[in-house]
Structures are given as structure tokens and as C-alpha cells.
MARBA-3410 file (N, C-alpha, C, O; in Angstrom, 1 decimal):
113
-100.9,47.8,8.3,-101.1,47.9,6.8,-101.9,46.7,6.3,-102.7,46.2,7.1 ~ -101.7,46.3,5.1,-102.7,45.2,4.7,-101.9,43.9,4.2,-101.0,43.5,4.9 ~ -102.3,43.4,3.1,-102.1,42.2,2.6,-100.6,42.0,2.3,-100.0,43.0,1.9 ~ -100.0,40.9,2.5,-98.6,40.6,2.1,-98.3,40.6,0.7,-99.1,40.0,0.0 ~ -97.5,41.1,0.3,-97.2,41.4,-1.1,-96.2,40.3,-1.6,-95.1,40.2,-1.2
-96.8,39.4,-2.6,-95.7,38.3,-3.0,-94.8,38.7,-4.0,-95.2,39.2,-5.1 ~ -93.7,38.5,-3.6,-92.6,38.9,-4.5,-91.8,37.7,-5.3,-91.3,36.8,-4.5 ~ -91.6,37.6,-6.6,-91.1,36.5,-7.2,-89.6,36.5,-6.6,-88.8,37.4,-6.3 ~ -89.4,35.2,-6.4,-87.9,34.9,-5.9,-86.8,35.6,-6.6,-86.0,36.1,-5.9 ~ -86.9,35.6,-7.9,-85.7,36.0,-8.7,-85.6,37.7,-8.5,-84.5,38.2,-8.7
-86.6,38.3,-8.1,-86.7,39.9,-8.1,-86.5,40.5,-6.8,-86.5,41.7,-6.6 ~ -86.4,39.7,-5.9,-86.4,40.3,-4.4,-85.1,40.4,-3.7,-85.1,40.8,-2.5 ~ -84.0,40.1,-4.4,-82.7,40.4,-3.8,-82.3,41.7,-4.0,-82.5,42.3,-5.0 ~ -81.6,42.3,-3.0,-81.2,43.7,-3.1,-79.6,43.5,-2.6,-79.2,42.7,-1.8 ~ -78.8,44.4,-3.3,-77.4,44.4,-3.1,-77.0,44.9,-1.8,-77.5,46.0,-1.4
-76.1,44.1,-1.2,-75.4,44.5,0.1,-74.0,45.1,-0.1,-73.6,45.3,-1.3 ~ -73.2,45.2,0.9,-71.8,45.6,0.8,-71.0,44.7,0.1,-71.3,43.5,0.1 ~ -70.0,45.1,-0.6,-69.0,44.1,-1.3,-68.6,42.9,-0.3,-68.3,43.0,0.8 ~ -68.7,41.7,-1.0,-68.3,40.6,-0.4,-69.3,39.9,0.5,-69.0,38.8,1.0 ~ -70.5,40.6,0.6,-71.6,39.9,1.4,-72.7,39.5,0.4,-72.7,40.0,-0.7
-73.6,38.5,0.9,-74.9,38.1,0.1,-75.7,39.2,0.1,-75.6,40.3,0.6 ~ -76.7,38.8,-0.8,-77.7,39.8,-0.8,-78.9,39.7,-0.1,-79.3,38.5,0.1 ~ -79.7,40.6,0.3,-80.8,40.6,1.2,-82.1,40.4,0.4,-82.4,41.0,-0.6 ~ -82.8,39.6,0.9,-84.2,39.5,0.5,-85.3,40.5,0.9,-85.4,40.8,2.1 ~ -86.1,41.1,-0.1,-87.4,41.9,0.5,-88.3,40.9,0.5,-88.8,40.4,-0.5
-88.7,40.5,1.8,-89.5,39.5,2.1,-91.0,39.8,2.2,-91.9,38.9,2.3 ~ -91.4,41.1,2.2,-92.5,41.7,2.4,-92.8,43.1,2.0,-92.0,44.0,2.3 ~ -93.9,43.4,1.3,-94.1,44.8,1.0,-95.5,45.0,1.4,-96.3,44.2,1.0 ~ -95.9,46.1,2.1,-97.1,46.5,2.5,-97.3,47.9,2.2,-96.4,48.7,2.5 ~ -98.4,48.3,1.5,-98.5,49.7,1.2,-100.1,49.9,1.6,-101.0,49.1,1.7
-100.3,51.4,1.8,-101.4,51.9,2.1,-101.5,53.2,1.2,-100.7,54.0,1.3 ~ -102.6,53.3,0.2,-102.8,54.2,-0.7,-103.2,55.5,0.0,-103.7,55.4,1.1 ~ -103.0,56.6,-0.3,-103.2,57.9,0.2,-104.2,58.5,-0.7,-103.9,58.6,-1.9 ~ -105.3,59.0,-0.3,-106.3,59.4,-1.0,-106.5,61.0,-0.9,-107.7,61.5,-1.0 ~ -105.6,61.8,-0.7,-105.5,63.2,-0.5,-105.1,63.9,-1.8,-104.5,63.2,-2.6
-105.4,65.0,-2.1,-104.9,65.9,-3.3,-103.4,66.0,-2.9,-103.1,66.2,-1.8 ~ -102.5,65.9,-3.9,-101.2,66.0,-3.6,-100.2,64.8,-4.4,-100.6,64.0,-5.1 ~ -99.1,65.0,-4.1,-98.1,64.2,-4.8,-97.9,62.9,-4.1,-97.7,62.0,-4.8 ~ -97.9,62.8,-2.7,-97.9,61.6,-2.1,-99.0,60.6,-2.5,-100.1,60.9,-2.3 ~ -98.7,59.3,-3.0,-99.8,58.4,-3.4,-99.9,57.3,-2.5,-101.1,56.8,-2.4
-98.9,56.8,-1.8,-98.9,55.8,-0.9,-97.9,55.8,0.2,-96.9,56.5,0.0 ~ -98.0,55.1,1.3,-97.0,54.9,2.3,-96.8,53.3,2.5,-97.7,52.6,2.7 ~ -95.5,53.0,2.3,-95.1,51.7,2.3,-94.3,51.3,3.4,-93.6,52.1,3.9 ~ -94.3,49.9,3.8,-93.3,49.2,4.8,-92.7,48.1,3.8,-93.4,47.5,3.0 ~ -91.4,48.0,4.0,-90.7,46.8,3.6,-90.1,46.0,4.6,-89.8,46.5,5.7
-89.9,44.6,4.5,-89.3,43.8,5.5,-88.2,43.2,4.6,-88.4,42.8,3.5 ~ -87.0,43.1,5.2,-85.9,42.5,4.8,-85.5,41.3,5.5,-85.3,41.3,6.7 ~ -85.3,40.2,4.8,-85.1,38.9,5.3,-85.9,38.5,6.5,-85.3,37.8,7.4 ~ -87.1,38.9,6.6,-88.1,38.5,7.6,-87.4,38.9,9.0,-87.6,38.2,10.0 ~ -86.6,39.9,9.1,-85.8,40.4,10.3,-85.9,41.8,10.6,-86.0,42.3,11.7
-85.9,42.6,9.5,-85.9,44.2,9.8,-86.9,44.8,8.9,-87.0,44.3,7.7 ~ -87.5,45.8,9.3,-88.5,46.4,8.7,-88.2,48.0,8.4,-87.7,48.6,9.3 ~ -88.5,48.5,7.4,-88.2,50.0,7.2,-89.9,50.5,6.8,-90.5,50.2,5.8 ~ -90.3,51.4,7.7,-91.5,51.9,7.7,-91.4,53.3,6.9,-90.3,53.8,6.6 ~ -92.6,53.9,6.5,-92.7,55.2,6.1,-92.0,55.5,4.9,-91.5,56.6,4.8
-91.8,54.7,3.9,-91.3,54.9,2.5,-92.5,55.5,1.9,-93.6,55.1,2.0 ~ -92.3,56.5,1.1,-93.4,57.2,0.4,-93.3,56.9,-1.0,-92.2,56.7,-1.5 ~ -94.6,56.8,-1.8,-94.6,56.6,-3.1,-95.2,58.0,-3.6,-96.4,58.3,-3.4 ~ -94.3,58.9,-4.4,-94.5,60.1,-4.8,-94.6,60.4,-6.4,-93.7,60.0,-7.2 ~ -95.7,61.1,-6.7,-95.9,61.3,-8.1,-94.9,62.7,-8.4,-95.1,63.8,-7.8
-94.0,62.5,-9.3,-93.0,63.7,-9.5,-93.3,64.1,-11.0,-94.1,63.4,-11.7 ~ -92.6,65.0,-11.5,-92.8,65.4,-12.9,-92.4,64.4,-14.0,-92.8,64.4,-15.1 ~ -91.5,63.5,-13.6,-91.0,62.5,-14.5,-91.7,61.1,-14.1,-91.3,60.1,-14.6 ~ -92.6,61.0,-13.3,-93.4,59.8,-13.0,-93.2,59.6,-11.4,-92.8,60.4,-10.6 ~ -93.7,58.2,-11.1,-93.5,57.9,-9.6,-92.2,57.6,-9.4,-91.4,57.2,-10.2
-91.9,57.8,-8.1,-90.5,57.5,-7.5,-90.8,57.3,-5.9,-91.9,57.7,-5.4 ~ -89.8,56.6,-5.3,-90.0,56.3,-3.8,-89.1,57.6,-2.9,-88.1,58.1,-3.4 ~ -89.5,57.9,-1.9,-88.8,58.7,-0.9,-88.6,57.9,0.1,-89.5,57.1,0.4 ~ -87.4,57.8,0.9,-87.1,57.1,1.9,-87.6,57.8,3.2,-87.9,59.0,3.1 ~ -87.7,57.2,4.4,-88.2,57.8,5.6,-87.2,58.9,5.9,-86.0,58.7,5.7
-87.7,60.1,6.3,-86.9,61.1,6.8,-87.3,62.0,7.9,-88.5,61.9,8.2 ~ -86.6,62.8,8.5,-87.0,63.7,9.6,-86.4,65.1,9.4,-85.3,65.2,8.8 ~ -87.0,66.0,9.7,-86.3,67.3,9.7,-85.3,67.6,10.7,-85.4,67.3,11.8 ~ -84.2,68.2,10.1,-82.9,68.4,10.9,-82.9,69.8,11.4,-83.8,70.5,11.0 ~ -82.1,70.1,12.2,-82.1,71.5,13.1,-82.0,72.6,12.1,-82.6,73.7,12.4
-81.3,72.3,10.9,-81.1,73.4,10.0,-82.2,73.6,8.9,-82.2,74.4,8.0 ~ -83.2,72.6,9.2,-84.5,72.9,8.4,-84.5,71.9,7.2,-85.5,71.7,6.6 ~ -83.4,71.3,6.8,-83.3,70.3,5.8,-83.9,68.9,6.3,-84.0,68.5,7.5 ~ -84.3,68.2,5.2,-84.7,66.8,5.7,-83.7,65.8,5.2,-83.2,65.8,4.1 ~ -83.4,64.9,6.1,-82.3,64.0,6.1,-82.9,62.5,6.1,-83.6,62.1,7.1
-82.7,61.6,5.2,-83.2,60.2,5.3,-82.6,59.7,6.7,-81.6,60.0,7.2 ~ -83.5,58.8,7.2,-83.1,58.1,8.4,-82.9,56.6,8.2,-82.5,55.9,9.2 ~ -83.2,56.0,7.0,-82.8,54.8,6.5,-82.9,54.7,5.0,-83.9,55.2,4.3 ~ -81.9,54.2,4.5,-81.8,54.5,3.0,-80.7,53.5,2.4,-79.7,53.3,3.1 ~ -80.9,53.0,1.1,-79.9,52.2,0.6,-78.6,52.8,0.5,-78.5,54.1,0.4
-77.5,52.0,0.4,-76.2,52.8,0.2,-75.5,52.6,-1.1,-74.4,52.9,-1.2 ~ -76.2,52.1,-2.1,-75.9,52.1,-3.5,-77.1,52.2,-4.5,-78.2,52.1,-4.1 ~ -76.7,52.4,-5.7,-77.9,52.7,-6.6,-78.5,51.5,-7.0,-79.7,51.6,-7.4 ~ -77.7,50.3,-7.0,-78.4,49.3,-7.3,-79.5,48.7,-6.5,-80.6,48.3,-6.9 ~ -79.2,48.8,-5.2,-80.2,48.5,-4.3,-81.4,49.7,-4.2,-82.6,49.3,-3.9
-81.1,50.8,-4.4,-82.3,51.7,-4.5,-83.3,51.6,-5.7,-84.5,51.8,-5.7 ~ -82.5,51.2,-6.8,-83.4,50.8,-8.2,-84.2,49.5,-7.8,-85.4,49.5,-8.0 ~ -83.7,48.5,-7.1,-84.4,47.2,-7.0,-85.6,47.5,-6.1,-86.8,47.2,-6.4 ~ -85.3,48.3,-4.9,-86.4,48.6,-3.9,-87.4,49.4,-4.5,-88.5,49.1,-4.2 ~ -87.0,50.5,-5.4,-88.1,51.1,-6.1,-88.8,50.5,-7.1,-89.9,51.0,-7.3
-88.3,49.6,-7.7,-88.9,48.8,-8.8,-89.8,47.8,-8.1,-90.9,47.7,-8.6 ~ -89.6,47.2,-7.1,-90.5,46.3,-6.2,-91.6,47.1,-5.7,-92.8,46.7,-5.8 ~ -91.3,48.1,-5.2,-92.4,49.0,-4.5,-93.4,49.5,-5.6,-94.6,49.3,-5.5 ~ -92.9,50.1,-6.6,-93.8,50.7,-7.7,-94.6,49.5,-8.3,-95.8,49.6,-8.5 ~ -93.9,48.3,-8.5,-94.7,47.2,-9.0,-95.9,46.9,-8.0,-97.1,46.8,-8.4
-95.6,46.7,-6.8,-96.8,46.5,-5.8,-97.9,47.6,-5.9,-99.1,47.4,-6.0 ~ -97.3,48.9,-5.9,-98.2,50.0,-6.0,-99.2,49.8,-7.3,-100.4,49.9,-7.2 ~ -98.6,49.6,-8.4,-99.3,49.4,-9.7,-100.4,48.3,-9.6,-101.5,48.4,-9.9 ~ -99.9,47.2,-9.0,-100.8,46.1,-8.8,-101.9,46.3,-8.0,-102.9,45.7,-8.2 ~ -101.7,47.2,-6.7,-102.8,47.5,-6.0,-103.8,48.5,-6.7,-105.0,48.5,-6.3
-103.3,49.3,-7.6,-104.3,50.1,-8.3,-105.1,49.4,-9.3,-106.3,49.7,-9.4 ~ -104.6,48.3,-10.0,-105.2,47.5,-10.9,-106.2,46.8,-10.2,-107.3,46.8,-10.8 ~ -106.1,46.3,-8.9,-106.9,45.4,-8.1,-108.0,46.5,-7.4,-109.0,46.0,-6.8 ~ -107.7,47.6,-7.3,-108.5,48.4,-6.5,-108.5,48.4,-5.1,-109.4,48.8,-4.3 ~ -107.4,47.8,-4.6,-107.0,47.5,-3.2,-106.6,48.8,-2.5,-105.7,49.5,-3.1
-107.1,49.2,-1.4,-106.8,50.3,-0.5,-105.5,50.0,0.2,-104.6,50.8,0.4 ~ -105.3,48.6,0.5,-104.0,48.2,1.2,-103.5,46.9,0.3,-104.2,46.1,-0.2 ~ -102.3,46.9,0.3,-101.6,45.7,-0.3,-100.4,45.2,0.4,-99.8,44.2,-0.1
END
């Protein structure tokens, strides 16, 4: 992927299970997609400098941009997430940070960020 995404300290924590501390998103890397269609970028995030999630997609939907977590096709033909946040707070924080990085890459004209 590309350059390391610098994330403000106050914005990079995501919620974990009850009673535990929050995880830091320590890196966001994205690669813009230049084909016609709804997918605009493919993203990898690193958590606590220890765990990475690849193939998060930035999608242009009817109501604006959103992220789709990595998934694979199941035997029944449906797609199932293979990695995903377990609560809405974590999903919202991850989406907010990824979309901010995507908008920043658009403004700077970077292919990779």
C-alpha cells in the first residue's frame, strides 16, 4: 500500500469488550480504485501495531461513502464478513477514520495514502 496515515491520538481509539481498554488504530493505508463502479478504495488498518485487517472497501452508496469489511462468499451464495467490529461504536470510529483518510488522499491527489 502507501504512506502511513497519521491519526490524531484522541481519535484513534476504538471500543473493545466491556471491562477492557480500547484499541488504537495505529496505521491506515489505502489504495484508490480508478475503475467505474461503487468501490472507491481498498484499505488496510493496523490495530495496536500488532494486528492488521486487509481488504476493507470504501464504497459509494446512495447515501454517501461507507466502508465494507472484508468478506467471502459462503456456500449458500451470501457474503459473510471475515473480520468486523462487534459493536456500533467501534464500527463508527473505524469508518470515520478511514473516510477521513480517504478524503485527505483525494484532496492531496495521492493514489496511495
